Phi, psi and omega in degrees: 000133185271151173281349180256121182237074181288131183302129184315319189294314181300304185300324170302316182298314186289332179292318179302318183290324179296337182281342186246350183220118175300326173303313179295317184298313191271336184238307195281330175296314179302325177291322171303314178299323185283328172295325180264020173273131181290321186285323178299319184296314178297322177296325180289323178301312178305314186292324179295325178293324179289317181304312188294316174309303181307311180295315176291344177255004182275182174289351187251026183298328181296322179294330181296309175296315181301316184301310183289345179263004173302126177279130173234130187247134171253115183229118170236180193304319190257355189203141180218138182213134179233123182216158178292163188295328179299314179286331174294324175292314191289315188268332179263294183299320178294341174295323180289323178297315177289338179289312180296322179298319179295324173301318187293320181296321178295320183292317174299319181284335184255333182223354191259208186294336185264359175284348176248113190300329181291317175288337185280334188310309182299308179294326182291316186279335171292319181296318179302311177291335175284353169256327184282321181299304182304318183296321179289328179291316181296315179291339169303313181286324189231073191285340189208171177081190182299328185291330185292345180290347182277003190302328176297335188296308180280008173289332193271147176248134168272110192287324182303303178299317184290316178288322176302316175300313185290325177296333176291350182268349174061226180273020175289336188238159187275142179317318187299331189287329177286326170299319174299320181291313184297323179294316181294321187279339175291319177296317178307310180298323178303315182300314178299321179284325167306318172305307179303307184298319189275319197249346183234040180253138180275193177307133187274127167267117185289328173301301179303322174299321176291324177293319185298320182294319176298308181302319178298320174296325173298314174294326177292323178294317182300317177296313182305321187276354174102006182281128186236344177306117185298327181305321181297328182269350193292309187294311186294321183292320179294321180288326166313306179305314182293323177292315177292333177295318190281338181298329184102349173280139181301138183303328182303331173309322178302316182297319183294321180289320175293330169296316188289330181288337187294127185309137186246000179253139181273152181293320182238128174273181192294322176303303178302320182294318180297323180296312188285329179291328178294314181292321175295320182294330178287319178293325179293320180299314177299315176299323182289316185291329181266005177063022177279084180298325181289322179291314184303313181296318182288323178290330169298317183294324176295324183292319185296313183291319181297327174292315183304315188283000172278353177252127176295153179304315173309311181292322185291315180291313176304311179306313177293319177279333189300314181297322178293322181288322180277339186243000179230306193286301181301317182297311180305316175303311177301319181290320176272352179242341182283345185285105178229146184282132180240030177297174183303325186283309180300325182289319179298321178302308189289327178297332177257018186256133182296337186284326181287321175302303187299319173303306180303311186284334183297309182288320187281307186262318183299314182303296191300315181297311188294316185292325183287311181305305180296323173304316177302319182295322185287320170295313177293335177269004180080005185291315180212185179216164180289146173301162176306135176073354184271128187247174177295327176297328181287322175305310176299318179294322172297321177294322167304306179301332176295337180287356172286089187261026192313284185302304183288325179296320174294320181302311178295332173308307184301328177278324183289318193240149170250328185285124189300320174300323178290326178297307183302319181291323175298314183301315177296330169298311180301313185291315174299319182295316180300309183298310180300314179300315192288311174305315177297317178292320171298317186291316180298303181293333177294329179271010177248123179262151173308130178092006176305139172287183175102019183296000000 
C-alpha cells in the first residue's frame, strides 16, 4: 500500500502536463506525491505540535500566548465580529476542516464502505465501542463537577495521525484494514460532531438560528434545482456560517452541514460520457474538415464541460480542499492549541489530576478495549464478520491507533473547559495518550504480516 494517494483525477491531469513539460515531470509530479502523502501530512502535524510545545516552554513563552490572543476584527456595513486569532482558527479555519469531514461522510455514506449496511455494520459498531467505553472510563475518574464536562474528550479519533501511522506500515497490513479504519473514523467523526452539537452548545439565539435555517433551505433549494457552480454557493455559505456562529451552536457544525449538502453524484457517468463524447468528436472532425473554427471551438467547450461534469462535486471539493486542510488548517490549529506548559510543577499537578488520568486512560485503554470488545460482539452475534485477511491482532492494533485523539480531542477540550489549569491537564492527557496509543498501535501492526493466522 502506497503512503501517497494522489486522487486519480489529479494524477491524470498532471500526467498529461508531464508529457509536454520536463519541469512538470521532474518537479511538479514529485511535489504532488509529497502533498498527497498521508505519512508526510501526519509528520507535519506532529512537527507543528512539537513547535507549539517547545515555544510554550521556551524563554519566549509570553509571545506564544500574546500571538494567539491578538484581536482580529471583521467589519462590514451590516455585521462586525471581533475575536482572538486563536478563536478565528478554532471557529473559522476549523470550519473548513469540518467541511472536508462532511465531504468524507457524504462520500462514505453514498458510495463508500458505509453505503452498504452489512459492510457498514462492523466499523459502525466498533466506532460506537470506541466512543462509549472511553467516555465511561473518563466519567469513572471524573463523576461530577466541572471536570465531568470533559467526557467527550477521549471519544475522538484523529484520522490524519491514525491513517498516517498506518501508511508508514506499507504492505505489512492488508488494504481492507485501512478501509476499515477510514470507515471507523468516519463514524467516529459523526459521533464527535453530534456530541459537539448537542452537549457542547452554548445559549441558543432563536433569531440567529432561524436565519441559519432559512439559509439552509436556500442552499438546499439551490442544490435541488441543479445549481453546481461553487461560486454561487460562496456568499450564502459564508452568511450561513456567521448565522450558526451567532446562534450559539458551534460554527464548525456549519462546515459539516455544507459538506453533507454537497452533491455526491456526477451529471455524467462513464457510459453516458463516452456516448456524448463520441458524438461531439464526430462533429468536431466534420467542423475541422470544413475549416469552421467557430463551431469547432464551441464543440471543444462542450467537451470541456462534459469532462468536468463526470466528477461529482463531493470528489472535486474534497480533492481541492484536502491539501489546504492538511498543510495549513491542521498545522495552524496544532500550533495554536498544543502549546501547554510542562514544567515540573505542572507535570506533578497533571499526573495526579483525575482529568489527565481520565483522558489518558480513555484514549489508551478505552479506545482499544471499546473497539475490540464491540468488534468481537458484532462477530460473535453474527451481525458482521472480519474483512478478508484482517486478523484479531489487526483489530487490536487498529483499536490502539484509534486512541490517537489529537485534533478533535483538543477541539472538544476548548469547548468543555474554561479554567486554564483544567484545559492544560486535559491537553497533557491528550498529548501523552495519543503518543502512547500511536506508538503501541504501530508496533502491534508492524509485527503483523498480511495473511497472519489467528482470527
